[in-house]
C-alpha positions in Angstrom: 0.1 -0.1 0.0 1.0 3.5 -0.6 0.9 5.9 2.6 1.3 9.6 3.1 2.7 10.5 6.6 2.1 14.1 7.3 4.4 15.2 10.0 6.3 11.9 9.1 9.7 13.2 10.6 8.3 13.7 13.9 8.4 11.0 16.7 5.3 9.2 15.9 5.8 9.6 12.2 9.3 8.4 12.1 8.2 5.2 14.0 5.4 4.6 11.8 7.2 5.2 8.7 10.1 2.9 9.7 7.5 0.0 10.5 5.4 0.7 7.3 8.5 0.4 5.1 9.6 -2.8 6.9 6.2 -4.4 6.0 6.8 -3.5 2.4 4.8 -0.4 1.9 5.5 2.7 0.0 6.0 5.6 2.0 6.0 9.4 1.3 6.6 12.0 4.2 5.5 15.5 4.3 7.0 17.7 7.0 8.2 21.4 7.2 11.0 20.2 9.5 10.3 23.0 12.0 10.2 20.9 15.2 13.4 20.0 17.1 14.6 16.7 16.2 12.8 16.2 13.0 16.0 16.6 10.8 17.6 13.9 12.7 14.7 11.5 12.2 14.6 12.2 8.6 18.2 11.6 8.3 17.8 8.2 10.3 14.9 7.1 8.0 17.0 8.0 4.8 20.0 6.3 6.2 17.9 3.0 6.8 15.2 3.1 4.3 16.3 4.5 0.9 13.0 4.0 -0.6 11.5 6.8 1.7 10.4 9.9 -0.3 10.0 13.3 1.2 8.2 16.4 0.4 9.1 19.7 2.5 5.9 21.5 2.7 3.9 23.3 5.4 0.0 22.2 6.2 -0.7 26.0 6.8 -0.2 26.7 3.1 -2.9 25.1 1.1 -1.5 25.8 -2.2 1.7 24.4 -1.4 0.1 21.3 0.1 -2.3 20.6 -2.6 0.6 20.8 -5.1 2.8 18.6 -3.3 0.0 16.1 -2.9 -0.7 16.1 -6.6 3.0 15.4 -7.2 2.9 12.1 -5.2 -0.7 10.8 -5.4 -2.6 8.5 -5.5 -2.5 7.3 -2.0 -4.2 4.5 -0.2 -3.8 5.8 3.2 -2.9 9.0 4.9 -1.8 9.6 8.5 -2.0 13.3 9.6 0.4 13.9 12.6 1.4 17.5 11.9 0.7 19.5 14.7 1.7 22.1 17.4 1.8 19.7 20.4 2.3 21.8 23.6 -0.3 23.4 25.8 1.9 26.1 27.0 3.1 27.0 23.6 -0.6 27.4 22.5 -1.2 29.8 25.4 1.8 31.9 24.4 1.0 31.9 20.6 -2.6 30.6 20.2 -2.6 32.0 16.4 0.2 29.8 15.3 -1.4 27.0 17.2 -4.7 27.5 15.5 -3.0 27.9 12.1 -1.2 24.5 12.4 -3.6 22.4 14.1 -7.2 23.5 12.9 -6.3 25.3 9.7 -3.5 22.7 8.6 -6.0 19.9 9.3 -8.8 21.6 7.3 -6.4 22.3 4.4 -5.4 18.3 4.5 -9.2 17.5 4.4 -9.8 19.8 1.4 -6.8 18.7 -0.3 -7.9 14.9 -0.4 -11.5 16.0 -1.0 -10.6 17.8 -4.3 -7.8 15.4 -5.3 -10.3 12.5 -5.7 -8.3 9.4 -4.9 -10.4 8.4 -1.8 -7.7 7.6 0.7 -8.1 6.3 4.2 -7.5 9.2 6.5 -6.3 8.6 10.1 -6.0 11.8 12.3 -4.1 11.9 15.6 -6.3 13.9 18.0 -5.7 14.2 21.7 -7.2 13.4 25.1 -7.1 17.2 25.7 -10.4 17.7 23.9 -12.1 16.5 27.2 -10.7 19.3 29.1 -10.5 19.3 32.9 -13.3 16.8 33.1 -14.6 18.8 36.3 -17.8 16.6 36.1 -15.8 13.4 37.0 -15.4 12.6 40.6 -11.8 12.2 41.6 -10.1 10.9 44.9 -6.6 11.6 46.0 -4.5 8.6 47.3 -1.0 8.6 48.6 0.6 8.2 45.1 -2.0 9.2 42.6 -5.3 10.6 41.8 -8.0 8.1 40.9 -11.5 8.0 39.2 -14.3 7.5 41.7 -16.9 6.1 39.1 -15.0 5.4 36.1 -13.0 2.2 36.8 -12.3 1.6 33.1 -11.4 5.1 32.3 -13.0 7.9 30.1 -14.9 6.6 27.0 -15.8 8.4 23.8 -19.1 9.5 25.2 -17.4 11.8 27.8 -18.6 15.4 27.1 -16.1 17.5 25.1 -14.6 20.7 26.8 -11.8 22.3 24.7 -9.9 23.7 27.4 -6.8 25.8 26.4 -6.0 27.0 22.9 -4.4 23.6 22.1 -7.5 21.8 23.3 -9.7 24.3 21.1 -7.6 23.8 17.9 -7.2 20.0 18.2 -10.9 19.7 19.2 -11.8 21.8 16.0 -9.8 19.6 13.7 -11.1 16.4 15.5 -14.8 17.5 14.7 -14.1 18.4 11.1 -12.4 15.1 10.4 -15.2 13.2 11.6 -17.8 15.4 9.9 -16.0 15.1 6.5 -16.8 11.4 6.9 -20.6 12.1 7.4 -20.9 14.9 4.9 -18.5 14.2 2.1 -18.1 10.4 2.7 -14.4 10.6 3.4 -12.9 7.4 5.0 -11.7 9.3 8.3 -11.0 7.8 11.6 -10.1 10.1 14.7 -7.7 8.7 17.4 -7.9 10.5 20.8 -4.5 9.7 21.9 -3.2 9.6 25.4 0.5 9.9 26.4 2.6 8.3 23.6 6.2 7.5 24.4 9.1 5.7 23.0 12.3 6.0 20.8 13.0 9.0 18.5 11.0 11.1 20.9 12.8 14.6 21.4 10.8 15.4 24.6 10.7 18.8 25.9 9.5 20.3 29.1 6.2 21.1 27.5 5.3 17.9 25.8 6.5 14.4 25.8 6.9 14.3 29.7 8.2 10.6 29.9 10.9 11.3 27.4 11.8 14.8 28.8 12.1 13.2 32.3 14.5 10.4 31.0 16.5 13.1 29.0 17.0 15.2 32.1 17.9 12.3 34.1 20.4 10.7 31.6 22.0 14.1 31.4 21.9 15.1 35.2 19.9 18.2 34.4 17.3 19.8 36.7 13.9 18.4 36.6 10.7 20.4 37.6 7.5 18.6 38.2 4.5 21.0 37.6 1.6 20.1 40.1 2.2 17.5 42.9 3.4 14.6 40.7 0.3 12.6 41.5 -1.5 13.4 38.3 -2.2 10.3 36.3 -1.8 9.3 32.7 -2.0 6.1 30.7 1.2 5.5 28.8 1.1 4.1 25.4 4.4 2.6 23.9 4.6 4.0 20.3 4.7 0.6 18.5 1.4 -0.2 20.1 0.0 3.0 18.8 1.4 2.1 15.4 -0.4 -1.2 15.6 -3.9 0.7 16.2 -3.2 2.5 13.1 -2.6 -0.6 11.2 -5.8 -2.2 12.7 -7.8 0.9 11.6 -6.7 0.4 8.1 -7.5 -3.4 8.2 -11.1 -2.7 9.6 -11.8 0.6 7.8 -15.4 -0.4 6.9 -15.9 -0.8 10.6 -13.7 2.3 11.7 -14.7 5.0 9.2 -16.5 7.7 10.6 -15.7 6.8 14.1 -13.6 8.3 16.9 -11.5 5.9 19.2 -9.8 6.6 22.5 -6.3 5.3 22.2 -4.0 4.8 25.1 -2.5 2.4 27.6 -5.8 2.1 29.6 -6.2 1.4 33.2 -3.7 -1.3 33.2 -0.9 1.2 32.0 -1.9 4.1 34.0 0.6 5.8 36.3 1.3 8.9 38.1 3.8 11.0 36.4 6.2 11.3 39.3 5.2 9.5 42.5 4.9 6.2 40.5 7.0 6.7 37.4 9.7 8.4 39.2 10.9 5.1 41.1 10.7 3.1 37.8 12.9 5.9 36.0 15.4 6.1 38.9 15.7 2.4 38.8 16.7 2.5 35.0 18.9 5.5 35.5 20.7 3.9 38.4 20.6 6.9 40.9 18.2 9.2 42.8 16.8 12.1 40.6 16.5 15.4 42.2 13.4 17.2 41.5 11.6 20.6 42.2 7.9 21.3 42.3 6.1 24.3 40.7 2.5 25.4 40.1 -0.1 23.5 38.0 0.0 24.3 34.3 -3.3 25.4 32.6 -5.6 22.7 31.5 -3.5 19.8 33.3 -6.0 17.1 34.1 -5.4 15.3 37.6 -6.5 12.2 35.9 -6.8 11.2 32.2 -7.2 7.6 31.6 -8.6 6.4 28.3 -11.2 3.7 28.2 -10.0 1.7 25.1 -12.7 -1.0 25.2 -14.3 0.4 21.8 -11.0 0.1 20.2 -10.6 -3.4 21.5 -14.0 -4.4 20.5 -14.3 -2.9 17.1 -10.6 -3.1 15.9 -9.4 -6.0 17.8 -6.5 -3.9 19.2 -4.9 -3.8 22.5 -1.7 -2.5 23.9 1.0 -5.0 24.8 4.3 -3.0 26.2 4.1 -2.5 30.0 5.3 0.7 31.5 8.3 -0.8 33.0 9.3 -2.5 29.9 8.7 0.6 27.8 10.6 3.0 30.2 13.6 0.4 30.0 13.6 0.7 26.4 13.1 4.5 26.3 16.0 5.0 28.6 18.3 2.8 26.6 17.6 4.8 23.5 18.2 8.1 25.2 21.4 6.8 26.7 22.6 5.9 23.2 21.7 9.2 21.6 22.6 12.0 24.2 24.8 13.6 21.6 21.6 14.8 19.7 19.2 15.3 22.6 
């Protein structure tokens, strides 16, 4: 099959591209290489997979995007990963956040609608579209916050609450992608993703917390925890996410027009420092000094995805546990400190 990976030089995109090529698929990557680490990821892909083709274009520019698409089409599958990904950056610069996430996704939808090759369109959305979930009862325990009445996590019926400019821009795109299936018949699928982690993730303080913590620890740099460290996320190893994308393609007649929560689920949930910290310290081999600062806007005390819909309709579930994944991530970080 022929895939277009938009934002394909990023963390998820480079892992997805490598796996797809290894399975015999034809790959085209679109990326403007604006994010830190993308040039390293693209160089790595080109070194290991000479068949990988690349188009330097920006999703904010419709004409540029349309022309690049025409140059390489037709495609069987498009995976749209290009995004501004940090809540804090969206607060500082909401216009750029909107132009990349909302308008860029709209430009992608319009491009495939007008180019006529009817590809499958997979969109990487976020758990942030659910906002702070103030209506959900939470209890504080010794090492984490927990849901009181949601033992399996939050499902796709949870009310949307686009908190922060990032939540608004991704939520806008999320709904456009869904509606283009209903109105125009495009074969779109929305994945509301939780905390994804793995190799080739150039984590920063504002995004990719598991990778950022690992990088700081390996380098011996200061580490700040925003909040009390008891906030909980369900970690998902990037290869498990890649498997979810593949399952959606295999089951597109079931998946098209649908939204799926994709994360590690309850079994792979963990508090970001009180529980993750000891696992990381074990892998690093020493105690990690940290300081604490105020909570950041839109930071949910608990966000665990209920993944039962994806299990039932796609036949997918995550396999890599947090301790195994953290060990693999730390190994990659240690082997690549020179570029991190």
